[in-house]
C-alpha positions in Angstrom: 38.8 99.7 116.5 40.4 102.2 118.8 39.5 105.9 118.5 42.2 108.5 119.0 41.1 112.1 119.6 43.2 114.8 118.1 42.9 118.6 118.4 44.1 119.7 114.9 45.9 119.0 111.7 47.5 122.3 110.8 50.8 121.1 109.3 51.2 119.0 106.2 53.0 116.2 108.1 50.1 116.1 110.6 47.6 115.7 107.7 49.7 112.9 106.3 50.3 111.0 109.5 46.8 111.5 111.1 45.1 110.7 107.8 46.9 107.3 107.7 46.5 105.8 111.2 47.9 102.5 112.4 45.8 99.4 111.6 43.0 99.0 114.0 43.0 102.7 114.9 41.2 105.8 113.7 41.8 109.5 114.4 38.9 111.9 115.0 38.9 115.6 115.5 37.6 116.5 119.0 36.6 120.2 119.5 38.5 122.2 122.0 38.3 126.0 122.8 39.6 127.8 119.6 41.8 130.3 121.2 43.8 130.7 118.0 40.7 131.9 116.2 40.4 134.6 118.9 44.1 135.6 118.1 45.2 134.8 121.6 48.9 135.2 122.2 48.8 133.4 125.5 51.2 130.3 125.3 49.3 128.8 128.2 45.9 129.0 126.4 47.3 127.9 123.0 49.1 124.9 124.5 46.6 123.6 127.0 43.5 121.7 125.9 40.1 121.2 127.4 38.2 118.9 125.0 34.5 118.6 124.5 32.9 115.4 125.9 31.8 114.3 122.4 32.8 112.5 120.3 33.9 109.8 122.7 37.4 108.5 122.2 39.7 105.9 123.8 42.5 108.3 124.3 43.5 111.9 123.3 46.7 112.5 121.3 47.7 116.2 121.3 50.6 118.2 119.9 52.7 120.2 122.3 49.7 120.6 124.5 48.8 119.6 128.1 45.3 118.2 128.5 43.0 119.2 131.4 40.4 116.4 130.9 40.4 113.6 133.3 40.6 111.1 130.5 43.6 109.1 129.1 45.9 111.3 126.9 49.3 111.4 125.3 51.2 114.4 124.0 53.6 114.6 121.0 56.4 117.1 121.6 58.9 118.8 119.2 60.6 121.2 121.7 60.0 122.2 125.3 57.2 120.9 127.5 55.1 122.6 128.8 55.3 124.9 125.8 54.5 128.1 127.8 57.1 130.5 126.3 58.9 132.4 129.0 56.6 131.6 131.8 58.4 131.2 135.2 58.6 127.4 136.0 57.5 128.4 139.5 54.3 129.9 138.2 51.2 128.1 139.4 50.0 127.4 135.8 53.4 125.9 134.9 53.3 123.8 138.1 49.7 122.7 137.1 51.0 121.5 133.7 53.8 119.5 135.3 51.4 117.9 137.7 49.2 117.0 134.8 52.1 115.4 133.0 53.0 113.4 136.1 49.3 112.3 136.6 47.8 109.0 135.9 45.7 110.5 133.1 48.9 111.3 131.1 49.8 108.0 129.6 52.9 108.9 127.6 55.0 111.5 125.9 56.1 111.2 122.3 59.2 113.2 121.5 59.7 113.8 117.8 63.5 113.5 118.3 66.1 112.4 120.8 67.3 116.0 121.2 63.7 117.1 122.2 63.6 114.3 124.8 67.0 115.2 126.2 66.0 118.9 126.4 63.2 118.0 128.7 64.0 114.8 130.5 65.8 116.1 133.6 63.2 118.8 134.4 60.3 116.4 133.8 61.9 113.7 136.0 62.4 116.2 138.8 58.7 117.0 138.5 57.7 113.4 139.0 57.1 112.4 135.4 58.1 108.8 135.0 60.9 108.2 132.5 59.1 105.1 131.3 56.4 107.5 129.8 58.9 109.1 127.5 59.3 107.8 124.0 60.9 109.0 120.8 58.8 108.4 117.7 59.8 110.2 114.5 57.4 111.9 112.1 56.7 110.2 108.8 57.1 111.9 105.4 55.7 111.1 102.0 58.1 109.9 99.4 58.3 110.9 95.7 60.5 110.0 92.8 62.4 112.8 91.0 60.6 114.2 88.1 61.9 113.0 84.7 63.7 115.4 82.4 65.4 117.7 84.9 66.8 120.9 83.5 70.3 121.3 82.0 71.3 123.6 84.8 72.2 122.4 88.3 69.3 123.5 90.5 69.7 124.4 94.2 66.5 124.8 96.2 65.7 126.8 99.4 62.3 126.7 101.0 61.2 128.4 104.2 59.5 131.7 105.0 61.9 132.5 107.8 64.6 133.3 105.2 67.1 134.8 107.6 66.7 132.3 110.4 67.0 129.4 108.1 70.3 130.4 106.5 69.0 132.0 103.4 71.5 134.9 103.4 74.4 132.4 103.7 73.2 130.4 100.8 72.7 133.6 98.7 76.3 134.5 99.4 77.5 131.0 98.5 75.5 131.1 95.3 77.0 134.5 94.2 80.5 133.2 94.8 80.1 130.2 92.5 80.6 132.4 89.4 79.2 129.6 87.3 76.5 130.0 84.6 75.3 126.4 84.7 73.7 126.7 88.2 70.4 128.3 89.3 68.8 129.0 92.7 65.1 128.6 93.4 63.8 130.3 96.5 60.4 129.6 98.0 60.0 132.2 100.8 58.1 135.3 101.9 61.6 136.5 103.2 60.1 136.8 106.7 62.1 138.2 109.6 61.0 136.2 112.7 62.2 135.3 116.2 65.5 133.6 115.3 67.7 136.1 113.5 67.3 139.9 113.3 69.1 141.2 110.2 69.9 144.8 109.8 68.0 147.0 107.4 71.0 147.1 105.1 71.2 143.3 104.9 67.4 143.1 104.2 67.7 145.7 101.4 70.7 144.0 99.8 69.1 140.5 100.0 66.0 141.6 98.3 67.9 143.5 95.6 70.1 140.5 94.8 67.2 138.1 94.6 65.1 140.4 92.4 68.0 141.3 90.0 70.0 138.1 89.7 69.3 136.4 86.3 69.7 132.9 87.7 67.5 133.2 90.8 63.8 132.4 90.7 61.7 133.3 93.8 58.2 132.1 94.6 56.5 134.0 97.5 54.4 131.0 98.3 53.3 127.7 96.6 50.7 125.1 97.4 52.4 122.1 99.0 52.1 119.8 96.0 53.9 122.5 93.9 56.6 122.8 96.6 57.1 119.0 96.3 57.4 119.3 92.5 60.1 121.9 92.9 62.0 119.5 95.2 61.6 116.7 92.6 63.1 119.0 89.9 66.0 120.1 92.0 69.5 118.7 92.4 70.3 119.9 95.9 68.4 121.3 98.9 70.1 123.8 101.3 68.9 125.1 104.7 71.6 125.9 107.2 69.1 127.0 109.9 70.3 128.8 113.0 67.3 127.9 115.2 64.8 125.2 114.6 63.5 122.3 116.7 63.1 120.0 113.6 63.0 121.8 110.2 60.6 119.6 108.4 61.5 120.9 104.9 64.9 119.1 105.1 63.0 115.8 105.8 60.6 116.5 102.9 63.5 117.2 100.6 65.0 113.9 101.5 61.7 112.2 100.9 62.0 113.3 97.2 65.5 111.8 97.1 67.5 115.0 97.4 70.9 115.4 98.9 70.9 118.2 101.5 73.2 120.7 103.0 71.9 121.6 106.5 73.1 122.7 109.9 73.6 120.7 113.0 70.8 122.6 114.8 67.9 120.9 116.7 67.0 117.4 115.4 68.8 117.8 112.0 71.8 115.6 113.0 69.2 112.8 113.6 67.7 113.4 110.1 70.7 114.0 107.8 74.1 112.3 108.0 77.2 114.3 107.3 79.1 113.0 104.3 76.5 110.3 103.7 73.4 112.0 102.2 74.9 115.5 102.2 76.7 117.8 104.6 75.7 118.9 108.2 77.4 122.1 109.1 78.1 123.7 112.5 76.8 127.3 112.5 77.0 128.4 116.1 79.6 131.1 116.8 80.5 131.3 113.1 80.4 134.3 110.9 77.9 134.5 108.0 80.8 134.7 105.5 82.5 131.6 107.0 79.3 129.5 106.7 78.7 130.8 103.2 82.3 129.8 102.2 81.7 126.2 103.4 78.3 126.0 101.6 80.0 127.2 98.4 82.7 124.4 98.7 80.0 121.7 99.0 77.9 123.1 96.2 81.0 123.0 94.0 81.7 119.5 95.1 78.1 118.5 94.3 78.3 120.0 90.8 81.7 118.5 90.0 81.0 114.9 91.1 77.7 113.6 89.8 78.5 110.1 91.0 78.8 111.4 94.6 75.6 113.4 94.2 73.8 110.3 93.0 75.2 108.2 95.9 74.0 110.9 98.4 70.6 111.0 96.8 70.2 107.3 97.2 71.4 107.6 100.9 68.6 110.1 101.5 66.0 107.6 100.4 67.6 104.9 102.5 67.5 107.1 105.6 63.8 107.8 105.0 63.1 104.1 104.6 64.9 103.3 107.8 63.4 105.9 110.1 60.7 108.2 108.7 58.0 106.1 106.9 54.4 105.6 107.9 55.1 101.9 108.5 57.9 102.7 110.9 55.9 105.4 112.7 52.7 103.4 112.9 54.3 100.3 114.2 55.9 102.4 117.0 52.6 104.1 117.7 50.7 100.8 117.9 53.1 99.6 120.6 52.8 103.0 122.3 49.0 103.1 122.3 48.9 99.4 123.5 51.0 100.3 126.5 49.1 103.5 127.2 45.7 101.9 127.1 46.8 98.8 129.0 47.9 101.0 131.9 44.4 102.5 131.9 42.6 99.3 132.7 
């Protein structure tokens, strides 16, 4: 039995994946300095790990973090590496991280998408990191059947606290343009304004007014994860045309419940959803909000008017999950990855 040391399981997909390890492996939490509890904003401290000597493990598996221990370790990456924010690549701490990644102690890099790998590969190669270390292994997502007895109205679902960055305004405009009384919109969001999109005060005020006053919009500020999944299982269509995201896991979770999706072509989403197959993948860069909203409205209308197409796309979402994003697929890839990593340590 191999023991793999991990630093945390803060996201639901991490709980799911690390609670269900590959056969012959077990994951254990290894303490490291809890900078996040001290509310540190240093990207270097938050994404560098110095693990305690106990419990003893065969190899560390971190997420977006460089390991200082002189023990075998691998790192799973969803965006840039090292993940040190706007630190100058010539900074001595940045150079230290690159040297650690090129060292014999770093046994491999697991990119969660090909776009993440391609974003990093040239810089890492130039720093001496062997390309053979770099692998793409997707996350796994739980699968659920739709709930029986869906409502009479066609239900569109949006989920994401970063409402403005994830295309919430554009969906809201598209929904208002439908003019139909047999459709409803469910929003699960704190309506947060974060790093990706900075709406004006007028846009925020109008957004909040429409959501609170529209009779066919239901908003939840927050839900436990199992209730979020139930909302997905009740819905007919999931929409999230995000402007900036390395992965956008809610699209993957929606597909895990058999939902067709309308999403953007940002980050890893073109590797997750397939345009015209299990929904529609929209370009959003350099387009106006109204232009994006108009295209979303067209696809919502098409989804509502063609139930056979919608059912076909729902089945395609399930097929894509089975092909790429199940525990069996991920764990088989991780078994090969850990085999190679530990063999090179002998």
